[in-house]
N, C-alpha and C positions, 0 to 999 in steps of 0.2 A: 186653382187660384193663382199659382205661380209664387207661392211663399210670400215673404214680406214685400217684395217688389210689386207683386200683383195686388196685395192688400192696399198698399199706398196708392196704386193706380185707381183702385176701386174707390178709395176715400176721396179722390179728387172729384168724383161725381156727386158726392154728398156734402162735403165740407169745403170751407174756404181757407186760404192762408196755409196751404199744406206745405210742411217741411218734412224732409226725410233724412235721418242720420245715417252713418256708415253701416249700421247693422240693419237698416231697412225699416226702423221704427218710424212711423209717421206721427205727426201732430198737426192738428188743424182746429178749426172752430166754425161755428155757425150759430147765429141768433143767440139764444140763451145758453148754448153750449160753449162756455168760455174756452175750454180746452178738451180736445178728444185726442188721446194718444193710444196707438195700437200697434200690435205685432202678433205674430204667431209664436207661441213658446216652443221649447224643445220637443214637447210632446205633440206639436201640431195644433194645439188648441188656441183659439183666439183669446188674447189678453188685452183688455182695454182699460184705460183709466180715463174717467170722464169728470170734468169739473163743470158744474152748472151754476149760473147766477143765483145768488141768494139775497135775502134781506132787502135792504133799501135799493140795491142795484136792480134786483128782480122787479120790485114794485115800480121803479122808474121805467124799466124796459117795457113792462106790461101796459103802463099808462101812456107810453109814447104813441105817436101815430103809427098805425099798423103793428103795434107791439104784440097784441094777442095773435094776430095772423102769423107773425114771425115765430112766436112761441109754438104755434101749431105746426108750422113748417119745420121747425127744429125737431119736434117730436117725430114728424113724418120721415124726415131725413135719417134720424137716428135709427128708427125702426127699419127703414128700407136698407140701410147700411148693414145692420145686424142680420136681416133676412138673407141678404146676398153673401155676406162674409161667412156666415155659419152654415148656410144651406137649410136652416130651420126657420119656420115662422114663429111668431111670438108664443103661441100655445105650445108648440113643440119645444121651444127653448125653456119655457116654464116647466114642462113635464120632465125634461132632461135635468134641470136644476133640482127638482124634487127627487128624482131617481138618485142623483149624485149625493144629495143630503141624506137620503135613506142609507146609502152605502156607508157613508161616514158614521152615521148613528149606529149602525149594526156593528161596525168595527170597534168603535169606542165602547159599546156595550159588551162585546166579546172580551175585550181587554180587561174591563172592570170585573166581569164575572170570573175570568181566569185568575186574577189577583185574589179575589174573594175566595174562590175555590181552593187555591193553594194555601191560603191563610187558615181556612176552616177544616180542610180535609187532610188526612194523612196521605200525602202524595210522595211517591218515590222520586229520588233525585233526577233520574233520567227524564221523567215527565216534567219536572220543574224546569230542567235545562231546556227541553224542547219547547215548553210554553214560553220561556223568556226569549228564545230564538224567534218564535213566531210573532210574539209581541213586538220585538225589535223590527222585524220585517214590516209589520203593519204600520208601525209608527214612522218608519223611514219612508214608506210609500206616501203616507199622509203629509209628512213634512215637505216632500217634493211637490205637494199640491196635486197629487194624483189620488185616485179613488181605489181603495182595495177591492179586489174581486171577491165574489161570493165564495169561491174556493179557498182563498186565503183565510177568510173569516171562519169557514166551516172547519178547516184543519184545527184551528185553535179551539173552537167549540167542542169538537170531537174528542179532544184530550180528556175532557171532564165529563 
């Protein structure tokens, strides 16, 4: 894709009023998409912030001449942009989001179980220290917006 510069170039095919800052973050708009701002994060994942019309503005937009058609075109452009920028279609993006949510859920559950196990069981200090180390690693990964691997979660689960 060519990093943020390539992403900004791609955005020009889908949105209007494209502006790009020094870091290559683009912003633009189209139809009911008041603001679309995007870039690739440090992990190479697409990060987008979208602001859509709401309330009275949305109602007025939809009731205007060709408002509904513009709304449909906004949706089509947004979907097309995501398809091309991510390399995944809508179903694949949904499946990936579910997979990522499952990874987060498993990690949070493992952390909760580790704390509960340390509270209820007679666990030696070495195991407690190792558990706290693994918990810190998992939490640091999640704080960075990344998803823990199954191996990281398994290491914590295997302690108990």
